[in-house]
C-alpha positions as YAML, in Angstrom:
chain: A
units: angstrom
residues:
- id: 1
  name: MET
  ca: [31.03, -2.98, -9.46]
- id: 2
  name: ALA
  ca: [32.20, -0.11, -11.59]
- id: 3
  name: SER
  ca: [29.79, 2.71, -12.41]
- id: 4
  name: PHE
  ca: [28.90, 3.34, -16.02]
- id: 5
  name: ASP
  ca: [30.69, 6.70, -15.85]
- id: 6
  name: SER
  ca: [33.92, 5.05, -14.72]
- id: 7
  name: ILE
  ca: [33.56, 2.40, -17.46]
- id: 8
  name: ARG
  ca: [33.13, 5.18, -20.04]
- id: 9
  name: ASP
  ca: [36.19, 6.98, -18.66]
- id: 10
  name: ASP
  ca: [38.26, 3.78, -18.76]
- id: 11
  name: PHE
  ca: [37.15, 3.06, -22.34]
- id: 12
  name: SER
  ca: [38.28, 6.53, -23.41]
- id: 13
  name: LEU
  ca: [41.81, 5.68, -22.24]
- id: 14
  name: LEU
  ca: [41.97, 2.46, -24.28]
- id: 15
  name: ASP
  ca: [42.88, 3.03, -27.92]
- id: 16
  name: GLU
  ca: [43.08, -0.53, -29.18]
- id: 17
  name: TRP
  ca: [40.02, -2.73, -29.57]
- id: 18
  name: GLU
  ca: [41.95, -5.68, -28.11]
- id: 19
  name: ASP
  ca: [42.50, -3.68, -24.90]
- id: 20
  name: ARG
  ca: [38.80, -2.77, -24.77]
- id: 21
  name: TYR
  ca: [37.86, -6.41, -25.38]
- id: 22
  name: ARG
  ca: [40.08, -7.48, -22.46]
- id: 23
  name: TYR
  ca: [38.55, -4.74, -20.29]
- id: 24
  name: VAL
  ca: [35.03, -5.98, -21.07]
- id: 25
  name: ILE
  ca: [36.07, -9.49, -20.04]
- id: 26
  name: ASP
  ca: [37.62, -8.08, -16.83]
- id: 27
  name: LEU
  ca: [34.34, -6.30, -16.01]
- id: 28
  name: GLY
  ca: [32.51, -9.61, -16.30]
- id: 29
  name: GLU
  ca: [35.04, -11.38, -14.10]
- id: 30
  name: ALA
  ca: [34.63, -8.69, -11.43]
- id: 31
  name: MET
  ca: [30.88, -9.24, -11.09]
- id: 32
  name: PRO
  ca: [29.69, -10.83, -7.87]
- id: 33
  name: PRO
  ca: [28.80, -14.52, -8.06]
- id: 34
  name: PHE
  ca: [25.35, -15.21, -9.48]
- id: 35
  name: PRO
  ca: [23.07, -17.43, -7.36]
- id: 36
  name: GLU
  ca: [23.03, -20.95, -8.75]
- id: 37
  name: GLU
  ca: [19.28, -21.29, -8.01]
- id: 38
  name: ALA
  ca: [18.58, -18.33, -10.34]
- id: 39
  name: ARG
  ca: [20.10, -20.10, -13.35]
- id: 40
  name: ASN
  ca: [16.70, -21.17, -14.61]
- id: 41
  name: ASP
  ca: [14.27, -20.40, -17.42]
- id: 42
  name: ALA
  ca: [12.49, -17.70, -15.40]
- id: 43
  name: HIS
  ca: [15.68, -15.63, -15.27]
- id: 44
  name: LYS
  ca: [17.11, -16.58, -18.66]
- id: 45
  name: VAL
  ca: [17.10, -13.85, -21.31]
- id: 46
  name: PRO
  ca: [15.73, -15.21, -24.59]
- id: 47
  name: GLY
  ca: [17.31, -13.99, -27.81]
- id: 48
  name: CYS
  ca: [20.90, -14.35, -26.64]
- id: 49
  name: VAL
  ca: [23.17, -16.83, -28.40]
- id: 50
  name: SER
  ca: [25.05, -17.40, -25.15]
- id: 51
  name: GLN
  ca: [23.11, -18.15, -22.02]
- id: 52
  name: VAL
  ca: [22.32, -14.98, -20.07]
- id: 53
  name: TRP
  ca: [20.48, -14.75, -16.77]
- id: 54
  name: LEU
  ca: [19.15, -11.59, -15.12]
- id: 55
  name: LEU
  ca: [17.77, -11.17, -11.65]
- id: 56
  name: SER
  ca: [16.09, -7.98, -10.46]
- id: 57
  name: GLN
  ca: [15.33, -6.61, -7.01]
- id: 58
  name: ARG
  ca: [12.75, -3.90, -6.50]
- id: 59
  name: GLY
  ca: [12.86, -1.30, -3.82]
- id: 60
  name: GLU
  ca: [9.80, 0.15, -2.12]
- id: 61
  name: GLY
  ca: [7.53, 2.98, -3.15]
- id: 62
  name: PRO
  ca: [5.68, 4.19, -6.24]
- id: 63
  name: ASP
  ca: [8.90, 4.61, -8.28]
- id: 64
  name: PRO
  ca: [11.16, 1.93, -6.82]
- id: 65
  name: VAL
  ca: [14.90, 1.66, -7.28]
- id: 66
  name: ILE
  ca: [15.68, -1.47, -9.29]
- id: 67
  name: GLY
  ca: [18.82, -3.49, -8.74]
- id: 68
  name: PHE
  ca: [20.05, -6.03, -11.26]
- id: 69
  name: ARG
  ca: [22.38, -9.00, -11.09]
- id: 70
  name: GLY
  ca: [23.37, -11.10, -14.04]
- id: 71
  name: ASP
  ca: [25.62, -13.72, -15.52]
- id: 72
  name: SER
  ca: [26.49, -15.47, -18.77]
- id: 73
  name: ASP
  ca: [28.29, -18.62, -19.77]
- id: 74
  name: ALA
  ca: [30.48, -16.63, -22.22]
- id: 75
  name: HIS
  ca: [33.28, -14.30, -21.06]
- id: 76
  name: ILE
  ca: [32.67, -11.37, -23.40]
- id: 77
  name: VAL
  ca: [28.89, -11.57, -22.94]
- id: 78
  name: ARG
  ca: [29.37, -11.63, -19.17]
- id: 79
  name: GLY
  ca: [31.26, -8.35, -19.57]
- id: 80
  name: LEU
  ca: [28.43, -6.92, -21.65]
- id: 81
  name: VAL
  ca: [26.02, -7.96, -18.89]
- id: 82
  name: ALA
  ca: [28.25, -6.08, -16.41]
- id: 83
  name: ILE
  ca: [28.08, -2.95, -18.58]
- id: 84
  name: MET
  ca: [24.28, -3.14, -18.82]
- id: 85
  name: ILE
  ca: [24.03, -3.62, -15.05]
- id: 86
  name: ALA
  ca: [26.28, -0.59, -14.52]
- id: 87
  name: LEU
  ca: [24.02, 1.42, -16.82]
- id: 88
  name: PHE
  ca: [20.65, 0.37, -15.35]
- id: 89
  name: SER
  ca: [21.10, -0.95, -11.81]
- id: 90
  name: GLY
  ca: [20.43, 1.30, -8.83]
- id: 91
  name: LYS
  ca: [18.18, 3.66, -10.75]
- id: 92
  name: ARG
  ca: [14.50, 4.42, -10.27]
- id: 93
  name: ALA
  ca: [12.12, 2.46, -12.47]
- id: 94
  name: SER
  ca: [11.00, 5.65, -14.23]
- id: 95
  name: GLN
  ca: [14.63, 6.54, -15.07]
- id: 96
  name: ILE
  ca: [15.35, 3.10, -16.52]
- id: 97
  name: GLY
  ca: [12.64, 3.57, -19.13]
- id: 98
  name: THR
  ca: [14.30, 6.74, -20.43]
- id: 99
  name: ILE
  ca: [17.88, 5.45, -20.75]
- id: 100
  name: ASP
  ca: [19.12, 5.19, -24.34]
- id: 101
  name: ALA
  ca: [21.32, 2.15, -23.86]
- id: 102
  name: GLU
  ca: [22.24, 1.82, -27.53]
- id: 103
  name: ALA
  ca: [23.52, 5.42, -27.54]
- id: 104
  name: ALA
  ca: [25.52, 4.64, -24.40]
- id: 105
  name: LEU
  ca: [27.09, 1.62, -26.13]
- id: 106
  name: ARG
  ca: [27.82, 3.70, -29.24]
- id: 107
  name: GLY
  ca: [29.55, 6.18, -26.94]
- id: 108
  name: LEU
  ca: [31.81, 3.37, -25.76]
- id: 109
  name: GLY
  ca: [32.57, 2.39, -29.33]
- id: 110
  name: LEU
  ca: [31.16, -1.08, -28.72]
- id: 111
  name: VAL
  ca: [28.32, -1.24, -31.23]
- id: 112
  name: GLU
  ca: [30.53, -1.58, -34.31]
- id: 113
  name: HIS
  ca: [32.50, -4.38, -32.66]
- id: 114
  name: LEU
  ca: [29.55, -6.61, -31.74]
- id: 115
  name: SER
  ca: [28.51, -9.43, -34.03]
- id: 116
  name: PRO
  ca: [24.85, -9.28, -35.12]
- id: 117
  name: GLN
  ca: [24.05, -12.13, -32.71]
- id: 118
  name: ARG
  ca: [25.71, -10.36, -29.77]
- id: 119
  name: ALA
  ca: [24.00, -7.08, -30.68]
- id: 120
  name: ASN
  ca: [20.63, -8.90, -30.67]
- id: 121
  name: GLY
  ca: [21.48, -10.40, -27.30]
- id: 122
  name: VAL
  ca: [22.34, -6.98, -25.87]
- id: 123
  name: ARG
  ca: [19.03, -5.61, -27.20]
- id: 124
  name: SER
  ca: [17.25, -8.52, -25.51]
- id: 125
  name: MET
  ca: [18.97, -7.67, -22.19]
- id: 126
  name: ILE
  ca: [18.01, -4.01, -22.54]
- id: 127
  name: ALA
  ca: [14.40, -4.91, -23.32]
- id: 128
  name: ARG
  ca: [14.23, -7.27, -20.34]
- id: 129
  name: MET
  ca: [15.61, -4.65, -17.92]
- id: 130
  name: LYS
  ca: [13.17, -2.04, -19.21]
- id: 131
  name: ARG
  ca: [10.25, -4.51, -18.92]
- id: 132
  name: GLU
  ca: [11.23, -5.23, -15.31]
- id: 133
  name: ALA
  ca: [11.22, -1.48, -14.57]
- id: 134
  name: ALA
  ca: [7.85, -0.96, -16.32]
- id: 135
  name: ALA
  ca: [6.36, -3.87, -14.37]
- id: 136
  name: ALA
  ca: [7.63, -2.37, -11.11]
- id: 137
  name: LEU
  ca: [5.92, 0.93, -11.95]
- id: 138
  name: GLU
  ca: [2.66, -0.85, -12.85]
- id: 139
  name: GLN
  ca: [2.63, -2.87, -9.65]
- id: 140
  name: SER
  ca: [3.36, 0.21, -7.57]
- id: 141
  name: ALA
  ca: [0.52, 2.24, -9.11]
...
């Protein structure tokens, strides 16, 4: 999976929104397969128009590294999931709580191109990832 920094760099090279849109879809297609058994209500992100599933893995220790996997039944949303995973996955739980994901998306120029429903869905993904990190910190304390 691409890092968020490389995604940001790639976005800066794409002038047309159609090219960026295609790139977002490509990011989603490049994600590893999502486990079929995790496509359930426990992993579903409420508030998304499309179906979105997130799965987290916690590392060890008082401030564990959190890994995320995700999927969606919609191509563009799957790409947005990939971007959120690139932004949050592989970071310590305490770091995840401090990430300004909406500013990161504004930096990509994505915010103004998301429908209100998609923007709400992205906010729901962000909230879910931050809750997972906060829960990991609580359980480690």
